[in-house]
C-alpha positions as CSV (number, residue, x, y, z in Angstrom):
1,M,4.7,-14.2,2.0
2,L,3.2,-10.8,0.7
3,D,0.3,-12.4,-0.9
4,K,-0.3,-14.2,2.7
5,K,0.1,-10.8,4.7
6,L,-2.1,-8.9,1.8
7,G,-4.5,-11.7,1.8
8,K,-4.9,-11.3,5.7
9,L,-5.6,-7.6,5.6
10,N,-8.2,-7.5,3.4
11,N,-10.6,-10.6,4.4
12,A,-12.1,-8.0,6.6
13,K,-11.2,-5.0,4.5
14,S,-12.9,-2.3,1.9
15,Q,-12.6,-3.1,-1.8
16,L,-12.9,-0.8,-5.1
17,N,-14.2,-2.9,-8.1
18,G,-13.5,-6.0,-6.7
19,E,-9.8,-5.0,-5.7
20,G,-8.7,-4.8,-2.4
21,L,-8.4,-1.2,-0.5
22,L,-5.7,-0.7,2.1
23,D,-5.5,2.2,4.5
24,N,-2.8,3.8,6.0
25,Q,-2.5,1.8,9.1
26,D,-2.8,-1.3,7.3
27,L,0.0,-0.2,5.0
28,C,2.0,1.1,7.7
29,L,1.9,-2.3,9.4
30,L,2.8,-4.2,6.0
31,L,6.1,-2.4,4.9
32,K,7.0,-1.4,8.6
33,V,7.1,2.3,7.8
34,S,6.2,5.5,9.7
35,N,2.9,7.6,8.4
36,R,5.5,10.4,7.6
37,S,7.3,7.8,4.9
38,L,3.9,6.6,3.4
39,Q,2.9,10.8,2.9
40,R,6.8,11.0,1.4
41,Y,6.0,8.7,-1.1
42,R,2.8,10.0,-2.0
43,S,3.9,13.5,-2.1
44,S,7.0,12.4,-4.4
45,G,4.1,10.6,-6.6
46,I,5.9,6.8,-6.3
47,L,2.9,5.7,-4.4
48,P,-0.5,6.2,-6.0
49,Y,-3.2,6.2,-3.6
50,R,-7.2,7.3,-3.2
51,R,-8.6,9.5,-1.4
52,I,-12.6,8.3,-0.4
53,Q,-14.4,9.9,1.9
54,Q,-11.7,12.0,3.7
55,K,-9.5,8.8,4.1
56,V,-6.2,7.8,2.2
57,Y,-6.6,4.3,0.3
58,Y,-4.0,2.1,-1.9
59,L,-5.1,-0.2,-3.9
60,E,-3.2,-3.8,-3.7
61,S,-2.5,-3.3,-7.3
62,D,-0.4,-0.1,-6.8
63,V,1.3,-1.8,-3.4
64,H,2.3,-4.6,-5.5
65,Q,4.0,-2.7,-7.9
66,F,5.3,0.0,-5.6
67,I,7.0,-2.6,-3.4
68,S,8.5,-4.2,-6.5
69,Q,9.9,-1.2,-7.2
70,E,11.2,0.4,-4.7
71,F,12.3,-2.3,-2.2
72,V,13.0,-5.3,-4.4
73,Y,14.6,-3.4,-7.0
74,K,16.6,-1.3,-4.8
75,S,18.0,-4.5,-2.7
76,K,19.2,-5.7,-6.0
77,K,21.4,-3.0,-7.1
């Protein structure tokens, strides 16, 4: 399910070294969280990001890892 959503988002999105990039809006919609929540994740260091031309982007692989660590793992506890 997540792969399908990421695939749809990446059809028209930027890439870095062949890997899909998500911006804040994409990730807010995907995770159903606010911009402030993303900022909190970045500030705490649990969500890696890249700044390209004054805009924040997230590598698809980092998003997958973040979701599996923060959402999937915590829901299994």
